[in-house]
C-alpha positions as CSV (number, residue, x, y, z in Angstrom):
1,M,0.2,0.5,0.0
2,G,2.8,2.5,1.3
3,L,4.7,1.7,-1.8
4,Q,1.6,2.3,-3.9
5,Q,0.4,5.8,-2.5
6,Q,4.6,6.7,-3.0
7,Q,4.4,6.2,-6.9
8,Q,1.0,7.8,-7.3
9,R,2.0,10.9,-5.5
10,P,4.6,11.9,-8.2
11,G,2.0,11.7,-11.3
12,R,-0.7,14.1,-9.1
13,Q,2.4,16.8,-8.7
14,Q,2.8,16.2,-12.2
15,Q,-1.1,17.4,-13.3
16,Q,-1.3,19.9,-10.4
17,Q,1.9,21.4,-11.7
18,R,1.0,22.1,-15.6
19,A,-3.2,22.6,-14.1
20,E,-1.0,25.5,-11.8
21,T,1.3,26.7,-15.6
22,H,-1.7,26.4,-17.6
23,R,-3.3,28.6,-15.9
24,R,-1.0,31.1,-15.2
25,Q,-0.6,31.2,-19.2
26,Q,-3.8,31.6,-18.9
27,Q,-3.9,34.4,-16.9
28,A,-1.3,36.2,-17.8
29,L,-3.1,36.8,-21.7
30,Q,-6.1,37.9,-20.1
31,R,-3.7,41.1,-18.0
32,Q,-2.1,41.4,-21.4
33,Q,-5.6,41.2,-23.3
34,Q,-7.2,43.7,-20.4
35,A,-4.1,46.5,-21.1
36,K,-5.1,45.8,-25.2
37,T,-8.6,46.9,-24.0
38,R,-7.4,49.6,-21.4
39,Q,-5.2,51.8,-23.7
40,L,-7.3,51.6,-26.7
41,Q,-10.1,52.6,-25.1
42,Q,-7.7,55.6,-23.2
43,Q,-7.2,56.3,-27.6
44,Q,-10.6,56.4,-28.4
45,Q,-11.4,58.4,-25.3
46,Q,-8.6,60.8,-26.4
47,Q,-9.8,61.4,-29.8
48,Q,-12.8,62.1,-29.2
49,K,-12.0,64.6,-26.8
50,Q,-9.2,66.2,-30.4
51,Q,-12.0,65.9,-32.0
52,Q,-15.2,67.6,-28.9
53,Q,-11.9,70.7,-28.7
54,Q,-11.9,70.8,-32.7
55,Q,-15.5,70.7,-33.3
56,Q,-16.3,73.8,-30.6
57,Q,-13.2,75.9,-32.1
58,Q,-14.5,74.6,-35.4
59,V,-18.3,76.2,-33.2
60,Y,-16.0,79.6,-32.3
61,L,-15.1,80.1,-35.4
62,I,-18.4,80.9,-37.2
63,L,-20.2,82.8,-34.1
64,L,-17.0,85.6,-34.2
65,P,-18.3,87.2,-37.6
66,A,-15.5,88.5,-40.6
67,H,-15.1,91.7,-40.3
68,P,-14.8,94.0,-37.3
69,A,-16.8,96.5,-39.8
70,D,-19.7,93.9,-39.4
71,F,-20.5,94.3,-35.6
């Protein structure tokens, strides 16, 4: 009995280690993907801000009179 238990243990440990490394790899992948999506979101937000600023500037330009004499 004792010998059989000893023989079984290494196999179980290997399986556990494999499962552990697999889990770690997947977690790392998830982190990378999350980081990428965050970067993309930030870029999109920055682009939106820039577009909004440009639109606001255009509105101001339209509101301003073409010549001071027009006032």
